[in-house]
N, C-alpha and C positions, 0 to 999 in steps of 0.2 A: 785866269784864262778861260775863256770859255771851250765848249767842245768844240775840236776842230775836226774832229770826223763828223761833217754835217751830213743830213740825210736829206735828199732831195724830195719837197714835196711839190714840186713842178715836175718840169723836164730840163734835164741836163744832156751833155753829150758827152761821150768817149769814144774815141776809136772812130768818130765817124758816125755814131749812132746816137739816135735820141734814147733818154734813159727817163722813163716815166713810172712813179710812184713813190710812196715814202721810204722804201727798204732800199733805195740806192745810196750808198756812203760816196761821196764827189769828192774827198779828200783822204788820203792815207797813208801814213806815212811811220810803219811801227819801228823804224831804226832811230827816229829821234827819241830820243828819251823822255822829254818832257811830255810830247804828244802821246806816249806810249804811259807813261805814270798819270797821266791827267784825264785820259779817256779811252786810248785804243786798249789798254790790257782789259779793261771790263767788256768790252765791245767784243773782243776777241774770244775770251772766257765763255761770254754766252754763245758766240756760234761755233765754238769746241763742243759746248755741251751738246746742242742739239743735233750737231754732226755726227758726233760718237752715237747718238741715238740711231739716226737712219742707218747711218753704215752699219750697224750691229743688226739690224733687220737685214739689210742687204745680204750680209754674209750668210744668216741663218737661211736665206732662200736659196742661195747659191751653193751650200753645203747640204740643202735637203735631201739630193738623192744618196749620199753617205749615209742618211739613216732609213730612207725609204726599200732601200735594198734588204736590209734586216730584215722588213717585213713580208718580204716574198720568199716564202716557202717553196717547197716542190713541186705544187700546183701550177706555180707561173711559170715553171718549165724553164727557166735561166740558169746556166752554171756559171761557178766560180768568174771565170773567164768573160763571159756577158756582162757579168754585176762590175769588176773594173772597168770594162769600156763602158759601161753606161756610168757610172761617175764620174769618167775621164770627159765626156762630151761636156757636162757645163763646165768643166773647167776651161777646156779649150774656146768655147764662146766666150765667156766672162774674162779670156787675157787678150782676145783680141777685141773686145768690147772697151776695154782699158783706154784704148786709144782716142777715139771720138769722144769717149766721156771725160778724158782731159781738158780737151780743147772745148768743151760744150760749157765748160764754167765761164771760160772769157767770154763767150759768144752769147750766153745766156742770160748770167749772172747766178752766182753759185748758191744764193738762196733759190731762185728760181726752178734752177736745175735739181737742185736737192728736192722741190716738192715733186716734180713730174718724174725724178727717176724713181723716187720712194713709191708713187702710185703704182708708176709700171710691174710693180712687185706682184699686183694683183692680181697679173696674167698667170706666171708660171705656177701660184700656188692654187687657183682655181683648176687651171688647166691637171695637175697631178691628180687633185680632188676627182676628177671627171675620168681617169684612166686607171687608177689604182683599183684594179680587179684581177683575178685571173681570168685568162681568154684575150686580154688585149695583147696584139701584136707586139713584137719586139722593136719592128721599127716605129712603131707608136710611142712605146717608152722612150726612144732614142731622141725623136722630136721633141717630145715635152720635157723631155730632162734638158735638151740645149735650151730652151726657154728660161731654164734657172739662172744660165749664165749672166741675165741681167743683172743678178744681183752681184756676180763679180767686179762688172764694171762700176758699181756706187762707190767702190775702193777708190780707185784711180781719180775721180771728180771730187770727192771728200779730203784726199790727200792735198790734191791741188789747191784747194779751195782754203783749206787750213793752212798752206804752205804760205798764202798772201797775206794772211793776217797776222803772223808772228815775226819778230824781228829774229835775227841768225841765233843770237844767243841762246833763245828760247825754242830753236824749233826744235831739237832733239827730243827735249821734254812733250811738246805739244804735239809733234807728228807720233811719237808713242803712244801718248794718251790715246788720241784719235786711232789709231791704227790697232792698238790693243783692246779699245773698247770695241771695235768693229769685231776685230778677231775672236771676241767673246760669244759672238755670234754662233760660232760652230760647237763650242761643247755646252751653249744654252740648248741649241736644237737638238741635240743628241741627247743631254739630261730629259728635255721633253719627250724626245721620242721614249727613253727608256720607261718614264709615267707611262705613258698610254700602254706600252707593249707591257709593263707588269701589271698593268689595272685590267685595262680591256682586252688586251691580248693582242696577238700581230696579226689580227684579222680586220682592225681597225684604223688604218692608217691617216683615215680623213679626218679623224678626232685631232689629229697634230695640226693637220692643213687649215681646220675651222679655228684652230686658236690662232692663228697666224693672221688672220683677214682683219680683224679689229686692228690688231699693234701696228699693221701697215700702215692702215687710214690714219689712224692716232700720230704715228712719226711724222707722217706727211703735212697734217694739220699744226701739230707744232711747230714744223719747222717754217712754215708759211706764216705764222705768227711773229716767230722770235729771232729769223735768221734775217742777214743781212745781204745784199750784193755788191761789190767794192767796181764804183765805176772806174778807177785805174786800171784794173785788169784787163787790159784789153788784147783779144784775139793777136795772136802774132806767130803767123806763119812763118816769116823769118827767122824766127828763134828754134819753131821745129825742124826747119832744114837744118840751122847750125847744129840742133845738139842730133840729130843726127848723124851728121858730120864727125861729130866729137868723138875721137875713141874712148872718153872716160865716159861714154853714156854707154856704149855696150862692154867694157870692162865691169862696170856696175850693175848694169843688167846680169853679166854671168854670175858676179858675187848674191845678188838678189835672187837669182834662180838656186843657189845654195841655201839659202836661209829662208825667206818667206814661198819659194817654190816646193822647200822641203817639207813647211807646215802644212802649208794647204795639203798637197798630195798625201802626206801622211795623214792628215785628219780627214781626209776623203777614205783612205784606205784601211785604216787600223780596223774597222770592225770586219773587212772581210777577210784580215789576214788573220785575227782571231778565230774566224768561222772556219776558213780552207787549211790554215796551218796547225790549229789546236783545237778542230773540231768544237769548237763553242755553241752553245745553242745562242739564237739572236738576242734572249733576253741576259744570259750571260754577257754574251759581247756587247751589247749596249749598255751593258752595268759598268764597263771597263773602259768604255771607248771616247769619253767624255773627259777624262782624267787628265791626259797629255795636251789637247788642245786647249784645256783652261789654263793648265800651266804654263805654255807657252803665250797665250794672251796675255796673261798677267804680266808676264816676263819682259813684253815688248818693252814698254813705258822705263822699266829699269834700265833695257840696253840703251835705250837712248839717253838717258839719265849719264850711264857712265861713259858713253861717248862724248856729252857735252863736257866731263870734268876731265877723264883722261884720252879722249882721240879716237873719235870712228874706226880708223884704219887698225890700231892697237889692239882695241876690244874686238874688231871683226877677225885679224888674225886669231888671237887667244881662241875666240868662239871655234872658228872652223877646226883647230886642233883638236879640241874638246868633243867636236863633234863626230870627227873620224874616229875618236878612242870609243865614244857611246856606241857606233855604229859597228865596231869589232865586237861589242858585247852582245848585241843584238844578231849578228853574224853566225858568233857561236852558239848563242841562245838557239839560233833555227837551225845548227847542225844536229844538235844534241838535244833537240826538241823539248826543253827546258825552259815552260810558260813564266816560273818567276823571275828567272833572270833575262827573259824575253823583255818582262814587262818594267823591272827595273833599266835595262840598258833603253828601252824604247822611249819610259819615260823622261829620263836623264835629255833623250834626242830632242823630243819636244819642246823640252826648258828650253834648251841652247837655240834651236831653230828661232823662240821666241825673241831672246838676248839679241841672236844675230841679228832678227829685223829690224831691230831698233837701233842699234848700232850702225849696219850697214845704211841704213836711209838718212840717218843723219847726217852721213859723209855726204851726199849727193850736192844739197844746195852751197854748202861749204866749198866742196871743190870747184863748181862753177862760178862760185863769188869771187874766190882766188884766183880762177882764170881770168876772170873778166878785168880785176884790178891788175894782173901781173900785163896785161896786153894794153894797159893804159900810159899815161903818160907822168913823167915824174916833176918835181916842184911845183909852182905856182899853178902851170896848168891843172897838173891831177891833184889839186885843191879844188879849182873851179869845176872839174869835170868828175868829181868822186860820188856824189848822189847819182850823177847818168851812169856809172860804173856799176854801183850797186845795184841799182833799177838791173843794169841788162844782167847781170848774173841772176838775180832773181825770175826774168823771164826764163833765161836758156834752164835753169834747173828748174823750173815748172813744165817746160816742153820735155826736159828730159825725165821727168817724172814718169811721165804717161808711158814712155816708150821703154822704158826700165821696168815699172809695174805690169807693163804688158807680158815683156818676156818673164820675167820671174814667175808670172803665172805658170806660163809653158812650162814652169819645171814640174806645176802640180800633175799637169797632162803627162810629162814623161816619166815620173814617178808610176802613177797607175799602168801605163802601157807596159812598164819594166814589170810592174808585179803580174800583170797579165801574160805576159810570155814567161814569167819565173813558174808561174805556177803552172800554165800550160805544157810546159815541158819538165817540170820535176816532181810537180806538187807541191812546192815549198817557195819561201819568199827570197831564200839563201845566194842565190844569184843576182837578183835585184839589190840586195844589200852590199855585194861585194861589190859593184859596179857604183853604186851611191857612196863608198868607202874610197875608192880610186877620184871620184867626184871632187870629195870635200878635201882631198890631198892638192887635184890641180888648182881648185877654189882660192888653199892658204897660201900656194906659191904665189898665185897674180897679186893677190893681196900685199903681200913682200916685196914683190917687184914692183909693182906700179906705185905703192904708196908709202912704203917703208924703207926701199934699199938706200936709195940717193934721191936728191934733188931733182926736178924736170930742170932740164937745160934754162937757161933763161937768166935774167936779174932778179934780183930780191930789191921789191921796191915798199916803199910807204904807203900809206894809205892817208886821206887827208886828215883823220882822225888823228894819226900819228901812230898806231900800230905798224907791226909789219907784217906784210903777208907772208906767210912760211914758205921755206922753199921747196917741202917737200908736204906730204898732204897727211901727216900721221897726225896731225891735232886736228883734222875739219869731221 
């Protein structure tokens, strides 16, 4: 069989738009096992590798200010509350940008948008290098920190793109690898910040920024040379509207706030909590901040694999229960001011946020594929419409991912604002941790009630492949 994932060497059309160039693939059907085995898997893996690379750099830029604030000594004149707000700003901007970034993949092509969005990361890196010195106004710092939000948008476009490349049975592992490799950008930039502080001192943040500029250019160049655009992935505003109307979009957004929102919020705030609550120096704080995000990033694909095998809802529920236990340990450590106990609890919390990220994100395509099939026909009509229904589920899940990712990232903003208020009022993060504990309880209850307690009303039907759509979402 010849390779059916053909590249357009001339022009083609998809969704009414002209496609030009060699990097457009005109036919893509990952659910076809013969297609997947003979050509699809190889092409998907290649795109995954370079997607991870560019998303990794994007996460590093997005979390850049969680490191730069550690360089800001007393001569900068910014108190702990001001620093928490400073790292919250790129979180907010990144969350908002995730929505347009999601739909940019279909509008411009996954490869094309990856190249553009990677090169855009040069702007916040150069701007930060220009303003990082004592005497710069706080308003200027806020404006430049906001530019780093473009790195947060990269996650949404990258995940939407890779979601289109992989079949449902492989999505948990593939999306987990893509997101986990991207999430590793957080501990990596923190490690590099530690290296700069430990060698050159806290007065030289520009060394960190200078190191990222050639990496940004290299990532964009490799994406341009090795990635592909999928012509069948047409921008579907109808799917976006339908996804916004789905209650499952907002239920999953809530759960994603609890998993990814916690990961990114804690990653940005950890160093400041160590400085404010346990009086760590910049070097001491930097030597500890990378451990949690590193473990959380590595755990994300493991969470996706567990969800593939055991069911995303089951893993997600167990994970929220464990997060509640770890948060209780951190809360006790905050009250008694025990740094060792705090580090044990917080490290466990980071690990669990990563596992939960992978499991929760795996649920999204499965839920919308199941719903598309449940709304379909039965008998011979279902067999004729099977491929269309599966495609509808993929389009709906892709649109939902943008909304869910955006709302989930807002959890990082909420965590940093909660810490800001807690430290301003009490000098401790304990009140914030008490609020997070209650929130994880709510997330666990929603997971059980919506996806494990009982089937959603409606008939159970068989898809054209002969498999039965589950009456509940425990296996998605």
